[in-house]
C-alpha positions in Angstrom: -32.9 6.8 -11.6 -30.6 4.3 -9.9 -29.7 4.6 -6.3 -26.4 6.0 -5.2 -25.0 2.6 -4.1 -25.9 1.2 -7.5 -24.3 4.1 -9.3 -21.2 3.7 -7.2 -20.8 0.0 -8.2 -21.5 0.8 -11.9 -18.9 3.5 -11.8 -16.4 1.2 -10.1 -17.1 -1.4 -12.8 -16.4 1.2 -15.5 -13.1 2.1 -13.7 -12.1 -1.6 -13.6 -12.3 -1.5 -17.4 -10.0 1.5 -17.4 -7.5 -0.3 -15.2 -7.6 -3.4 -17.3 -6.8 -1.3 -20.4 -3.9 0.4 -18.6 -2.6 -2.8 -17.1 -3.5 -5.5 -19.7 -1.9 -8.4 -18.0 -4.0 -8.0 -14.9 -7.0 -10.1 -14.0 -10.2 -8.9 -12.5 -10.7 -8.1 -9.7 -7.4 -6.3 -9.5 -5.2 -7.3 -6.6 -2.3 -4.9 -5.7 0.8 -5.5 -3.6 1.4 -2.2 -1.6 4.9 -0.6 -1.8 6.0 -1.4 1.7 9.4 0.2 2.5 12.2 -2.3 2.2 9.9 -5.3 2.4 8.4 -5.1 -1.1 11.2 -5.9 -3.5 11.6 -7.2 -7.1 10.9 -10.8 -6.3 7.6 -10.0 -4.6 6.5 -7.6 -7.3 7.2 -10.0 -10.1 5.4 -12.8 -8.3 2.3 -10.7 -8.0 2.6 -9.8 -11.7 2.8 -13.4 -12.7 -0.5 -14.1 -10.8 -2.3 -11.3 -12.8 -1.9 -8.6 -10.1 0.1 -5.4 -9.8 3.0 -5.5 -7.5 4.8 -2.3 -6.3 8.4 -2.1 -5.1 8.7 0.0 -2.0 11.3 2.6 -1.1 14.7 1.2 0.0 17.0 2.3 2.8 18.7 4.5 0.3 17.1 6.5 -2.5 19.3 4.8 -5.1 18.0 1.3 -4.2 15.0 1.8 -6.4 17.2 1.9 -9.4 18.9 -1.3 -8.4 15.5 -3.0 -7.8 14.1 -1.9 -11.2 17.2 -3.1 -12.9 16.7 -6.5 -11.3 13.0 -6.6 -12.4 14.0 -5.8 -16.0 16.8 -8.3 -16.0 14.6 -11.1 -14.6 11.8 -10.4 -17.1 14.2 -10.4 -20.0 15.5 -13.8 -18.9 12.0 -15.1 -18.9 11.3 -13.4 -22.3 8.3 -11.7 -20.8 6.1 -9.8 -23.3 6.2 -6.8 -20.9 10.0 -6.6 -20.6 11.0 -4.8 -23.9 12.7 -1.6 -23.3 10.1 0.4 -25.3 7.3 -0.8 -23.1 6.4 -0.1 -19.4 7.6 -2.6 -16.9 4.7 -4.5 -15.4 5.5 -3.4 -11.8 5.1 -0.2 -9.9 7.3 1.8 -7.5 6.4 3.7 -4.4 7.9 6.9 -3.0 7.5 8.6 0.3 7.3 12.2 -0.8 8.2 13.9 2.5 11.8 12.5 2.5 12.1 11.2 -1.0 14.7 12.1 -3.5 12.8 13.5 -6.5 15.8 13.7 -8.7 16.7 10.0 -8.2 13.0 9.1 -8.6 13.0 10.9 -12.0 16.1 9.1 -13.1 14.7 5.7 -12.1 11.3 6.3 -13.7 12.8 7.7 -16.9 15.2 4.9 -17.4 13.0 1.9 -16.4 9.5 3.2 -17.0 7.5 1.3 -14.4 3.8 1.0 -15.2 2.8 3.0 -12.1 4.2 5.2 -9.4 2.5 5.3 -5.9 3.0 8.6 -4.0 2.5 9.0 -0.3 2.9 11.4 2.6 3.7 14.8 1.3 5.0 17.3 3.9 3.5 20.4 2.3 0.3 18.9 0.9 -0.6 19.7 -2.7 2.5 21.7 -3.5 4.8 18.8 -2.9 2.5 16.4 -4.8 2.2 18.7 -7.8 6.0 18.9 -8.1 6.4 15.2 -8.0 3.6 14.4 -10.4 4.7 17.0 -13.0 8.3 15.8 -13.0 7.4 12.1 -13.0 4.9 12.5 -15.9 7.7 14.3 -17.8 10.0 11.4 -17.1 7.5 8.7 -18.3 4.2 10.1 -19.7 2.5 6.7 -19.8 3.4 5.7 -16.3 0.2 5.9 -14.1 0.3 8.1 -11.1 -1.3 6.8 -7.9 -1.7 8.9 -4.8 -2.6 7.5 -1.4 -5.0 9.4 0.7 -6.5 8.8 4.2 -9.2 11.5 4.6 -12.0 13.0 2.6 -10.3 16.3 2.4 -7.1 14.8 1.2 -9.0 12.9 -1.6 -10.9 16.0 -2.7 -7.8 18.2 -2.7 -5.8 15.7 -4.8 -8.6 14.8 -7.2 -9.6 18.4 -7.8 -6.1 19.6 -8.7 -6.3 20.5 -12.4 -2.5 21.1 -12.7 -1.4 17.6 -11.8 -4.3 15.3 -11.2 -3.6 11.6 -10.3 -4.7 8.7 -12.4 -5.7 6.6 -9.4 -6.5 7.3 -5.8 -5.6 4.7 -3.1 -8.0 5.1 -0.2 -6.3 3.9 2.9 -8.5 3.1 6.0 -7.2 3.6 9.5 -6.9 -0.2 9.9 -3.8 -0.1 7.7 -0.3 -1.1 8.9 2.7 1.0 8.5 2.2 4.8 8.3 -1.2 6.3 8.0 -3.3 9.1 9.4 -2.3 9.7 13.0 -5.5 11.2 14.5 -8.0 12.0 11.7 -8.1 8.6 10.0 -11.2 6.5 9.9 -12.1 3.0 8.9 -12.3 2.0 5.2 -16.0 1.0 5.4 -16.9 4.7 6.0 -14.1 6.4 4.2 -14.2 4.8 0.8 -17.9 5.3 0.0 -17.9 8.8 1.3 -15.0 9.7 -1.0 -16.8 7.9 -3.9 -20.0 9.9 -3.2 -18.1 13.2 -3.0 -16.3 12.6 -6.2 -19.6 12.0 -7.9 -21.7 14.8 -6.5 -19.4 17.7 -5.6 -18.8 20.0 -8.5 -15.1 19.5 -9.2 -13.4 19.0 -12.5 -15.0 16.2 -14.6 -11.8 14.3 -14.8 -11.9 13.6 -11.1 -15.1 11.6 -11.5 -13.2 9.1 -13.7 -10.4 8.4 -11.2 -10.5 4.7 -10.1 -10.4 4.1 -6.4 -8.3 1.3 -4.8 -9.3 0.1 -1.3 -6.5 -0.4 1.2 -6.1 -0.9 4.9 -6.9 -4.0 6.9 -7.7 -6.2 3.8 -6.2 -9.7 4.4 -8.5 -12.1 2.7 -11.4 -12.5 0.3 -14.0 -11.2 2.8 -12.3 -7.9 3.2 -11.7 -7.6 -0.5 -15.4 -8.2 -1.3 -16.3 -5.6 1.3 -14.0 -3.0 -0.3 -15.3 -3.8 -3.8 -18.9 -3.4 -2.5 -17.9 0.0 -1.1 -16.9 1.3 -4.5 -13.3 0.2 -5.0 -12.1 -0.9 -8.4 -9.4 -3.0 -6.9 -7.8 -3.8 -3.5 -4.3 -3.3 -2.2 -2.7 -5.5 0.5 0.4 -4.9 2.5 0.6 -6.9 5.7 -0.7 -10.1 4.0 2.3 -10.0 1.7 4.7 -9.7 4.7 3.7 -13.4 5.2 4.8 -14.3 1.7 7.9 -16.3 0.7 9.1 -13.4 -1.5 9.0 -10.6 1.1 12.3 -9.1 2.1 11.7 -9.6 5.8 13.5 -11.0 8.9 12.3 -14.5 9.8 11.5 -13.4 13.4 9.5 -10.5 12.1 7.5 -12.8 9.8 7.0 -15.3 12.6 5.4 -12.6 14.7 3.0 -11.6 11.9 1.8 -15.2 11.9 1.6 -15.5 15.7 -0.2 -12.3 16.5 -3.9 -12.1 17.0 -6.5 -9.5 18.1 -5.2 -6.6 16.1 -7.6 -4.2 17.8 -5.7 -4.5 21.1 -2.3 -5.7 20.1 -1.6 -3.0 17.5 -1.5 0.7 17.8 -0.3 3.9 16.2 2.8 5.6 17.6 6.0 7.3 16.5 7.9 5.6 19.3 9.3 2.8 17.0 10.3 5.3 14.4 12.3 7.3 17.0 13.9 4.1 18.5 15.1 3.2 15.0 16.5 6.7 14.5 13.9 7.9 12.1 12.7 11.5 12.8 10.9 14.1 10.7 7.7 12.3 9.6 4.9 14.9 9.0 2.9 15.0 12.2 -0.3 13.9 10.5 1.2 10.4 9.8 1.9 7.7 12.3 2.7 4.0 11.9 0.6 1.1 13.1 2.5 -1.8 14.5 2.4 -4.6 17.1 2.8 -3.2 20.6 5.7 -4.8 22.5 8.0 -4.3 25.5 9.2 -1.0 24.3 5.7 0.3 24.3 4.9 -1.2 27.7 8.0 0.5 29.2 7.3 3.7 27.4 3.8 3.9 28.9 5.3 3.0 32.3 7.5 6.1 32.1 10.9 4.7 31.2 13.1 7.5 29.8 13.7 7.5 26.0 17.4 7.2 26.3 17.0 3.9 28.3 14.5 2.6 25.8 16.8 3.4 23.0 19.7 1.6 24.6 17.5 -1.5 25.3 16.2 -1.3 21.7 19.7 -1.2 20.1 20.9 -4.1 22.2 17.9 -6.2 21.3 18.3 -5.5 17.6 21.9 -6.4 17.7 21.0 -9.7 19.4 18.1 -10.4 17.0 15.5 -13.0 17.2 12.9 -12.8 20.0 14.9 -10.0 21.7 14.0 -7.8 18.8 10.6 -9.1 17.8 7.7 -10.7 19.7 5.7 -9.5 22.7 8.9 -9.1 24.7 10.7 -7.6 21.8 11.9 -4.0 21.3 11.8 -3.0 17.7 9.2 -2.0 15.2 6.8 -4.7 13.8 4.6 -2.7 11.5 1.4 -4.6 10.8 -2.3 -3.8 10.1 -5.2 -4.4 12.5 -6.1 -7.4 10.4 -2.9 -9.3 11.5 -5.0 -11.9 13.4 -6.4 -13.1 10.0 -3.0 -14.1 8.7 -2.1 -17.6 9.7 0.5 -18.9 7.2 3.3 -18.0 4.9 2.6 -18.7 1.3 4.0 -17.8 -2.1 2.7 -14.4 -3.4 1.2 -16.1 -6.5 -0.8 -18.4 -4.3 -2.0 -15.5 -2.1 -3.2 -13.5 -5.2 -4.9 -16.4 -6.9 -6.6 -17.6 -3.7 -7.8 -14.1 -2.9 -9.3 -13.7 -6.4 -11.0 -17.2 -6.2 -12.4 -16.3 -2.7 -13.8 -13.0 -4.0 -15.6 -14.8 -6.8 -16.8 -17.5 -4.5 -18.1 -15.1 -1.9 -19.8 -12.9 -4.4 -21.6 -15.9 -5.9 -22.7 -17.2 -2.5 -24.1 -13.8 -1.6 -26.1 -13.7 -4.8 -27.5 -17.1 -4.1 -28.3 -16.4 -0.5 -30.1 -13.1 -1.4 -32.1 -14.7 -4.2 
């Protein structure tokens, strides 16, 4: 009988075939662009699609923005006469929704009208009950749309995968290294989290369907080295967020993007805190989630005991002024980024990022095989 690690890789290979069947334009290994709120728009998603990946559009400032973005995707693909743009077929891009403050009715309208190939759900406030409602309604809206659920702990993964009423099609396993919002206090690195979830789905007696759920590795992956590691842990594909902030297609302020390129040593220059949410006027996130971002002057002053009202005033003034006043080590506003930010050194087209990542994965894998043999 083969060892558990070997069975993990064989199962991941089988799941890659399932993903290829579901998303036939994609190339292996699957590269996914995460649905970063505001930053991931139609241009980025389409560029990732053109490179054989799967790009997700993130939630907008308003719930109705997703409808506008999907309309733009459909319009652009029709102009290009893309084989995936016919109204009877699924759009070759996905969409992401924050469940805790998302508008389910608008999400249903968007998915029903434009039929994206996948929906990525994240951060329910009431756990399984919220997810079940969303999954059932979205499956009714577009039965062939794949439902992805992001999880950050073993318990989350098992709870979601074992739900027989509304099981997901794909689990996104997010390690604690991830930028943006992730597990606040009970998260752990991807190198431990992903294989433990994979083992549990294989060995724990839950519904058989759960064992056929592909796993996508996410959190701190910025280049081929991280991607190969995730695939070796049992992932059937990899998702990148922060790396695509440094793409020409990202909807991002130039000063924010400059900071992504400048920053190094993510272990000490990034941290998880709700402070930047609150400074930007965002309250209500479920307490188990907290965003990772670059620590700046707002954080330094906060730790020094400066009252929140004063921090808020300085923040708003800096945002109004823009540039280095808002972003950078002396800046004041949120610069969400993963702990891998120090590995990102240049802005490139998303198509180049995807293709180079895939080439590096293949090259690294071959080099490992040669060195071991």
